[in-house]
N, C-alpha and C positions, 0 to 999 in steps of 0.2 A: 279513599286517601281525601274526603270530602268533608272531614269537620276541619277546621283550621286545628294547629299545633301551638299549644301552649305556652313554651317557653322556647330563649335563644335555644338551648342544645338541640330540644324538639325539635325548632324549625330546618335546625340546620342538618339531624338526621333523618328526617323527613329527605331533604334535597338526597342525599346519599339514597334513599330508598329508591325514589322517583326516579336517579340517574340508572339505577343498578348497579351492581358489584362491577361492571366490563362496559359502562356508561354505552349500555347500547340502548337508551333514552335521555342521550347529552347530545350538544347542538348545538351550534354557533350561527350568529346571526339575526334568529328570531325567537322572542320568548317562547313561541312553543312552537310546532310546524312537524306535521307526518309524525305524530308519540314522540316529539324529541322537546326537551326543556334545555335553554340556557341557564347559568347561572341566575339571573335574575327572574327569569320564569321558574323556575324553582323555587329557589327563597320565595318569590309570590304566591306559590301557589300551594306550597306547603305551610304557610304563614296566615292568607287569609281566605285559599280555596278557591282561587281565580290567581289567573294571571293577568298580571299589569306592570308598567315601570313606575308610578307614581301612588307607593302603598303605602299612607303617612298612618300615625291612630295608635299603632302595635309597639309601644317599647322595645320587643322583646325583637322583634320585626329590627327594629333600627339595632338593637347589642347584636344579633346573628350578624348584619351587615358589617361593624363596628371591627368585631374581631375577624371578619372575611380580608375585611382590610389591611389589618394589624396584621394577620399573618400572609399574603400579598406582599404586604405596605406599599402597596396599590390603592391611591381612593377610586378607583377607575376599574371598576368590579368587569360591567362591561366592556371592557378595552382588556381586562384580562383573561376575562372567557374566552374572547376570540383569536386571542395570542396564544392563547394557550393548548395542551395539550389535557385527555382528560384525565390524565394520571395525575395534573401539578393543580386541576380543578380540584382531584378527589383528597388531595395532599392540604389542601389549602382547607378545605372545609373540615379533613380529621382533625389539622393541626388549629386549625380555631375552635373545636369543642374539646380538644386536651388544655387551651387555654383557658376556656368557661370553666371546665372542670376543676382545676387548678384552681384557678379562680373562688372557686365556690369548697373548694378543702375536696373533691371527689377522685380526684386523683383517677386514675383505669386508664383507655386507651380508648 
């Protein structure tokens, strides 16, 4: 996954792929460590091809973050990641994807 995603939906879908279906590559407390990404680390890796906190200049990254904030009802995604289970993180990403698709008139799951 060396090239960045192009849309908010792609960014979120890549996050799910980075984590793996059971969360084998999801972690807490660090952006990336020992093959595991936190939510912010996975978002930045998916959007920019690198891990970092201050990723600006990509409107699709900003859109993905906004939809995740809506799906979690929280502004601080770092705290959400560090307090949540993988199942909750996975659900938040899937809910954000559903919101984006509904807004685009695409439906789907």
